LUMTORKOL-939002 format. One line per 4 residues: number of its first residue (from 0); their letters; for each residue x, y, z of C-alpha. Coordinates in steps of 0.02 Angstrom, whole numbers. Each point is the difference from the previous one (the first is absolute). Layout:
<kedrens>
NUM) a) X,Y,Z  ...
</kedrens>
This chain:
<kedrens>
0) msdn) 1805,-661,-1250  -173,-79,-18  -138,63,-100  -103,31,159
4) miqi) 142,95,82  8,116,-155  -192,18,3  12,47,186
8) gvfl) 151,115,-23  -84,99,-138  -161,8,95  97,74,146
12) fvtv) 94,132,-96  -151,61,-87  -94,17,158  142,90,84
16) liaf) 28,108,-159  -182,63,17  15,36,185  169,99,-34
20) ltyl) -76,100,-137  -143,41,112  108,59,138  103,108,-121
24) hckg) -156,93,-65  -77,14,178  158,40,97  -9,179,70
28) kghs) -183,11,-31  -142,-3,115  79,67,162  -116,157,21
32) eanq) -73,16,172  -132,127,-63  -127,-121,-64  44,-178,52
36) tkey) -165,-68,-53  8,74,-176  187,-51,-23  -23,-182,66
40) flag) -167,-42,-89  7,108,-152  191,18,-29  -16,184,30
44) ggla) -100,19,-156  158,-38,-97  -37,-151,-115  28,30,-175
48) wyfv) -133,-62,-129  105,-153,-51  19,-51,187  -190,21,19
52) agsi) -29,-116,-152  129,-125,52  -62,-19,181  -180,-9,-57
56) tltn) 43,-130,-131  100,-118,117  -98,24,157  -151,-83,-101
60) lstd) 103,-122,-88  59,-144,98  8,-194,14  -183,-11,33
64) qlvg) -33,73,-176  147,-81,-100  -21,-171,77  -197,5,37
68) mngn) -60,85,-162  118,-107,-107  -62,-156,96  -184,35,-76
72) qmal) 90,-41,-178  -125,105,-85  3,176,-94  -157,53,90
76) lalw) 91,46,161  77,150,-100  -165,85,14  56,46,188
80) elsa) 149,91,-64  -93,79,-150  -138,67,116  133,61,127
84) vigl) 50,129,-132  -179,81,22  34,-10,189  162,99,-26
88) vlla) -76,134,-107  -134,23,131  138,22,127  85,130,-104
92) klfl) -143,109,-56  -132,-35,133  79,-32,171  178,80,-9
96) piyy) -61,182,-24  -110,-19,153  134,-77,100  130,130,-48
100) rfnc) -129,146,25  -26,-55,176  189,-39,28  -47,-176,59
104) tttt) 135,-115,81  -125,-148,3  -152,-37,-106  -109,-12,150
108) elle) 53,170,47  -118,60,-133  -148,-87,90  24,100,159
112) lryn) 0,156,-95  -156,-42,-105  -103,-74,153  83,118,124
116) nkhi) 19,-152,113  167,-76,55  -72,-162,53  -56,-56,-174
120) ravi) 177,31,-62  67,-104,151  -120,-139,-34  44,-14,-189
124) smlf) 186,22,31  -6,-155,123  -91,-100,-138  130,37,-119
128) flgs) 136,-33,132  -76,-175,42  -14,-35,-188  184,20,-18
132) alif) 55,-85,164  -110,-141,-9  -17,-28,-184  135,68,-115
136) cpav) 155,1,107  -10,-187,52  -64,-51,-171  140,84,-100
140) iysg) 143,-63,112  -75,-177,-6  -21,-15,-190  175,83,-23
144) slfm) 72,-128,105  -78,-139,-78  50,62,-172  185,16,65
148) qkmf) 0,-173,75  -54,-74,-165  127,113,-101  147,-53,101
152) nids) -59,-185,30  3,16,187  -59,-155,81  -149,12,118
156) qmvs) 21,-35,186  -173,-27,61  -51,4,186  -171,-5,90
160) vtvg) -61,160,100  -154,-5,110  -91,163,26  -143,-26,117
164) asef) -104,-147,-64  75,13,-175  159,-82,-59  93,68,-152
168) avdl) 137,-83,-105  136,134,-16  145,7,-119  140,73,98
172) miiy) 100,60,-159  -156,112,-46  15,73,174  185,29,-20
176) istv) -15,84,-170  -156,92,60  96,75,139  140,63,-107
180) favv) -130,88,-117  -87,74,154  156,64,80  73,84,-158
184) gamy) -170,67,-51  -19,70,173  171,84,-1  -37,88,-159
188) aifg) -173,65,77  78,46,167  166,81,-48  -45,82,-166
192) glra) -183,41,5  -96,17,-163  150,79,-98  102,-160,21
196) vavs) -146,-111,-38  -42,91,-157  173,12,-65  33,-181,28
200) dtys) -161,-40,-80  56,90,-166  168,-83,-11  -77,-168,35
204) gvil) -141,24,-118  109,35,-146  88,-171,19  -160,-96,43
208) lvma) -87,70,-157  145,-40,-114  19,-173,72  -188,-33,-10
212) lvvt) 4,51,-186  149,-111,-30  -90,-150,75  -149,46,-107
216) flal) 101,7,-159  88,-165,45  -176,-76,24  -69,62,-166
220) naid) 164,-69,-85  -25,-167,78  -155,-19,-93  54,84,-160
224) fsfe) -121,142,35  -142,-116,-48  -150,-22,114  -67,-137,-108
228) gipa) -76,-140,97  -45,108,154  -183,0,40  -92,153,-48
232) erlt) -69,37,171  192,13,63  20,135,-128  -154,110,4
236) ligd) -26,162,91  -194,-28,-2  -43,-112,157  -151,-101,12
240) desp) -101,-32,156  115,-136,61  163,97,-31  103,89,140
244) ipwh) -54,167,-76  -169,-2,-77  -27,138,-132  -143,80,87
248) tllt) 102,24,156  92,136,-100  -164,102,6  -28,-17,193
252) gmif) 122,-25,134  171,6,-102  6,188,-23  -43,29,187
256) iqmf) 142,-122,54  126,92,-105  -64,166,63  15,-56,184
260) ywgt) 178,-76,-30  73,134,-98  -89,155,58  -27,-25,191
264) nqvi) 129,-134,53  135,86,100  133,-130,-59  -16,66,-177
268) tqra) -58,183,22  136,37,123  129,-10,-136  -94,119,-115
272) maap) -24,128,149  181,3,23  42,98,-157  58,183,7
276) nike) -167,59,-89  -150,-71,-82  68,9,-169  152,-112,45
280) aqkg) -119,-117,88  -115,-16,-148  153,-35,-115  53,-143,109
284) vfaa) -175,-72,9  -17,17,-188  172,-89,-21  -65,-145,116
288) agir) -158,-9,-109  109,-17,-156  105,-140,74  -155,-84,61
292) laiv) -79,2,-169  153,-40,-107  103,-121,104  -84,-73,146
296) paii) -151,-96,-90  124,-107,-107  117,-46,155  -145,-66,109
300) vvpg) -92,-107,-133  116,-48,-143  125,-118,93  -155,-79,79
304) ivaf) -96,-35,-165  173,-65,-80  18,-117,152  -172,-65,-39
308) klyg) 61,-52,-169  165,-72,67  -55,-87,167  -192,4,4
312) digd) -101,68,144  126,19,139  -70,145,102  107,103,118
316) atyg) 149,-101,-46  2,79,-178  111,147,21  129,-81,103
320) tivg) 11,-148,-129  10,96,-152  126,123,81  109,-141,50
324) dllp) -13,-96,-166  24,144,-116  111,136,92  178,-22,-24
328) hyls) 88,-43,155  111,147,2  -152,114,2  -99,-91,138
332) gvfa) 96,83,142  -52,172,-78  -183,-60,-17  8,-54,182
336) aama) 61,168,57  -131,84,-107  -134,-111,76  63,27,172
340) aavl) 3,182,-31  -193,-7,-45  -38,-91,159  100,127,107
344) ttfn) -80,150,-89  -170,-58,27  31,-44,179  97,158,53
348) snln) -133,108,-90  -138,-78,95  106,29,160  33,179,-40
352) sata) -182,40,-52  -77,-91,148  110,86,117  -41,173,-77
356) lyvc) -184,-38,31  22,-41,177  118,150,37  -95,127,-84
360) dvhq) -178,-54,14  -1,-82,173  147,38,105  18,183,-38
364) ayfn) -192,20,11  -25,-91,167  164,-19,96  137,130,-45
368) ktpn) -3,131,-138  190,18,-3  75,-178,14  178,-41,-48
372) vpkl) -62,-66,-172  155,-109,-43  -2,-82,168  -180,-29,12
376) sglv) -4,-66,-186  140,-118,30  -92,-69,154  -158,-33,-98
380) tavm) 87,-63,-147  83,-127,111  -159,-53,80  -72,-27,-176
384) tila) 151,-97,-57  -14,-126,148  -184,-14,-29  18,-39,-190
388) lalv) 131,-134,41  -121,-81,123  -132,-6,-133  114,-77,-132
392) vvya) -48,-172,76  -184,35,-26  16,58,-184  107,-162,-26
396) qaes) -157,-97,20  -90,84,-143  -46,-92,-159  16,157,-109
400) iinl) 86,153,77  -74,108,-139  -177,-53,29  17,22,185
404) iqql) 72,177,-7  -147,59,-122  -130,-76,115  69,71,154
408) ygll) 28,169,-65  -168,10,-78  -63,16,183  73,175,1
412) smpi) 13,68,-170  -183,44,-48  -52,58,177  150,114,5
416) lsvf) -33,67,-176  -175,36,41  55,121,134  121,94,-131
420) ilgl) -133,13,-122  -140,67,125  135,125,68  59,59,-171
424) afkn) -171,8,-89  -116,55,141  0,135,129  -106,-15,162
428) vhat) 30,-182,28  17,-43,186  160,-91,37  -88,-131,104
432) aglf) -108,-49,-141  148,-34,-104  85,-108,134  -160,-101,30
436) svif) -5,-37,-191  178,-53,0  -32,-127,145  -156,-58,-96
440) gvil) 108,-21,-159  126,-112,89  -137,-113,63  -103,2,-161
444) yfll) 159,-52,-100  44,-136,115  -175,-73,-8  0,2,-192
448) sfdv) 167,-49,-33  63,-132,123  -69,-170,-22  -21,-27,185
452) tpfy) -160,98,-6  -171,-51,-67  -1,164,-106  156,-52,-93
456) apfg) 0,59,-193  -188,36,-16  -61,-42,-180  176,-60,-38
460) lhyi) 64,176,-16  185,31,-17  97,72,143  35,169,-98
464) hlmf) -186,21,-25  -24,-34,183  132,142,32  -114,113,-106
468) itlv) -151,-45,97  97,28,165  50,174,-59  -169,60,-54
472) scit) -79,-76,157  123,96,111  -31,166,-89  -187,-23,1
476) lall) -4,-54,193  107,149,43  -116,127,-93  -152,-77,84
480) lnwv) 75,9,175  58,175,-34  -186,53,-38  -97,-111,125
484) mygq) 113,4,149  88,166,-13  -126,100,-98  123,59,-124
488) rpqi) -28,6,-188  160,-27,-94  47,129,-138  92,-69,-159
492) swvg) 160,112,-4  162,-74,-66  140,57,106  110,38,-148
496) nea) -127,136,-66  -9,91,164  89,169,16
</kedrens>
């Protein structure tokens, strides 16, 4: 039997084992008709803290981080993970008590309660929905498929595809692998709901973290644990103005990026809202923060730094190259299964969370208050899956998948966060003022951050600074509109302090 057949055999065995263990845990659960919505989207409130921690960890950790961040080949990228710990603490201590107090199924449900307006809930939900459908879902299955193609040395089969006036070069093998990822991920989301997603996340997460640590150790061993000869700018955690993360961005937009992602993003918070009680949820979030602090920074930067010493500046090929060269062949199948699990969990988590937003915040509010939740969710998931596959062709044309994701999602993050901050910190703010500020924020960030406009990067400001400027501008505009157009004076009143 060839080495490649053994590699594929181990990969398939581990993948099927994860699915079987997930089936055993979920068998006989989740069939209550009393509250289909809570069962399907919040696992009936039955996730133990370790499933909360595992699902949060692996939902966030995928090929875009392991491949993309190691591709920068510098320690500075660890700041994303270190600052994420602050975001998780804010989720546990600031946001979760409010979500549990109001018994929320979606984060945006809180907006309806605070603004007393269902339309603002629906609009923000659809922005989140579009972010998952148009950005994260296609990006993650494309990046995962690309990694698998390199991992198993699958030859490309290029064809030309014409869409309107544009012609794309498409690798059929990427499309085939993406289809497998999309179908399997959709099956988890459709037939198991959040319970199956979270359980499979946890089993997969254990394997991924162990294998990533093995890769990190082997990388360090390859250079005798010596960083001698590596330029200082590759090892520092204090970035200058020309670095990917200048140190001063930690004082402006970085904390708000983390607040948005960990505190208001349905994909993350949904796992924490699915615990039996607030204490169990907080325990899971703190465990995820511990993993983020102790393990994740090392696995997303150390192999890249070592690769710079071994191979030089090789960009996004870094992680695949060092894994292929240093990982024993008998472990490569296990590693491939772990990476596939990371792709699947990020994909199906986005599917499940986006579907929750549509069903709870749009369909039940405007079309049918008591739909058949599993059936409707399956339909929405299927549509999102087909759309994600169609967009793989577009994402395959990107020069840098990480940069594209960050730039596109920046259009939504700060405008959405501004509405949450206004709703949580103030009373007597008109919902329409908040919605106007969101539209303004999307346009403003586009003008400042995309180089197709004459206002691109004013004064050479970093995009993280521009996110902070967008957030402050949105909040300021909403308060002014609230006062000038609606004659309402906002009152500072943190929702968590109200009786």
